[in-house]
N, C-alpha and C positions, 0 to 999 in steps of 0.2 A: 504494500500500500504506500502511496505517495503522501507526503505531508504538504498540504496546500494551505495551511493555516496562515501563511504570510500574506495571503490574498484576502482582503476584507470582504470580497463578494461572497466567499464561502461561509461567512457568518450569517448572512441572510438566506442563502441557498446552500445548506450543507451538502457536501459531496458524500453520498452513500457508497459510491464506487470511485475512490480517489485516483485509481489507476486509469480511468477512462476520461476521454475528452468531455469537459463540462460545457454544455450548450445553454446559453441564456437567450431566450427568443420568444417569439409569438408566430403563429401561422399567418403572417402577412407576406406580400410578394417578396420583400427583402429577407424576411425571416426564414422562409422556406427554402431559399437558396442554400442555406447552411444545412438544414435538416435533410434535404434531398441529396446533397453532396455526401453527407455522412452515410446515408442509406445506400447510395450508389457505390461508395468505396468499401463498405463493410467495416469501417472503423467502429470500435466500441465507443459509445458515448452515453452520457447521462443528460437528458433534457431538463431544463428548469424554465417554468413559465414566468415571464416578466409581464405582469399585469398592468396595462395602461389604465384600467379602471381605478386602481389604487395608487397610481403614479409611481409604480416600482422603478421605472426608468429614471426617476429623479432622486432616488434614495442614495445616500452617501456610499452605500455598498456597491451599487451598480456603477455610480460615477467613478468609483475607484478603478474600475476596469475600463469603462468607456466614458471619458469626460464629455463626449458629445451626446450622451443620453439617448442613443439609438440602438435598436436591436437589428441584427443579432450580434452577439459577442461570444467568444469561446475562451476557454482556459485549457490548454493541452498540458497535462502533467509530464509528457514525454516530448518536449519540444527540441529545437536544435541543440546538439551537444548533450542531450538527455536532461536538459533543464526545463522547468515549466515555462510556458509561453502564453501570455494573455494577448488576445488579438480582437480588434473590432474592425468594422467596415466589411460588408458582405463580399465585395469584390476581392479584397485582400484575403479573406477567409477562404474563398474558392481557390485562389492561386496557391495559398499555403497548403491546403488539403490535397490539391492536385500534385504539388511538388513532393509532399510527404509520402504519397502513395504511388506516384508515377502513373496516375490515371487521369483521363479526361482532359489532358493538356498535352498536345503533341510534343515529342522530343525534338523533332526537326526544327531548327531555329526559325526558319521562315514561317512554317505552319504555326509555331508557338506564338509568334508576334501577330500573325493574322487572327488567331483565336483571341488574343488579348485585345485586338482592336475592336472586335465585336462585343467583348465584355465591356470595354469602355463606352461603346455605342449605347449599350443598355444603361450604364450608370450615368452617363452625361446627357442622354436624350430620352430614351424610352421611359425610364423610371420617373424622372422629374416631370416630363410632359404628360404622361398618363396619370400621374398622381395629381397634377393640377386640374386636369379634366375631371377626375373623380371628385375633387373638391367642389368645382363649379356645377357639376351635374347631379351629384348625389348628396353632398353634405351641405354645410351652411351656405356655401356660395350659390346654391340653387335658388336662394331667396332674392338674389340681386336682380333688380329689374333690368339693369343694363346687361345684355347678353354678349357684349363684345369680348369680355375676358374669356367667357366659356367658348365662344366661337373661335377665338384665337387658338386655344388648346385643342379644340376639335380639328381644326385645319392642320395643326402641327402633328397631332397624333395620327391623322390619316396619312400625312406625308411620310411619317416614320414607318407606318404599316406598308406603304408602297415600297419603301426601300427594302424592307424585309422580304416582301413578296417577290420582288424582282430578283433579289439575291438567292432566294430559295428555289427558284425555277431550275429544275433538273437536278436538285440536290436532295438527299435524304435528310440531312441536318445542316446546321449553319456552316460546318466545315466539310460538307460533302458526305462521305460514308461514315465519318467518325462523329460520334456523339461526344460533346465537350462541355466545358464549363460555360461556353457561350450560350448553349441551349439552356443550361440550368439557370443562367442569369435572365435570359430574355423571356422565356415562355411562361413563368409564373406571373409576369406583368401582363402579358397578352391575355392570359386566362382571367386575371383580375379585372382587366378593362371590360371584357364582355360579360363577365360573371358578376362579381361583387359590385362593380361600378355601374353595371347595366347600361353600358354605353355602346353596345354593339351596333344598334340601329343608328345611333347618332353619328358614328364614324363610318357607317357603310361597311361593316365588317364582312358582309356577304360578298363584297367585291374582291376580297383577298384570299383566293382559293389556296394558294401555296401556304400561306400562314395558317389557314384553317387545317390543312392537311397535317402540317408538322405539329401544330398544337394538339391535335387528336393523338398523334403518335407519342408525343411527350407525356400527356396525361394518362396514357395506357400503360406506361412503364410501372412495374411493381414498386420500385423504389420511390417513384414520384407519388404514386397513390398513397404510400405510407407517409412520406416526408411532408406532404401537404397538410397533414393533420397534427404535426408535432411542433411545439408541445401541445398536448391535448388540453 
């Protein structure tokens, strides 16, 4: 058993299995990137629910691991050099777990960087734009009489879907035949856009046949099915 007592986050969320990766998260589009990746790689982990309802993400214990108060975050008791590693930011977590296991990130340098460019495409474009659309379509922003902010994000979300649709033509996954962290990053957000945000009709999702095809393949994976529900 590893001693994780030096990490204040374990005081609020005690580790029952201190030899496993500790996951602090919620089943949001960013949160499930980590849980899906952990399920796909087969790494042993212990999930902890960070409840937004009770402002867990603002607690001193959580902020000690992620000062940006966002999920997901992980604590790996067996990090580089055998020392514990605390890590936040979903993209960084995906890269770390891919490098740790040698899975879902190509070893070929050119393919690796091309995978990372699509990961950054999600983090810099898909996530922020889809998230803003969700705010103006489903949450408090929907009450705004001026629909210009919503329509701006509708147009940008549709543009991003078009980029994905064109890229996926003739490909099984974002990187061709190989399923990678680019898919794990992008498709939880696509699923959320048409599901939880209920914005499929608004963005004309029916027009993006390639994105629909790959989304269906993604959500059919056993590890994805499980990861989407973690932490319960």
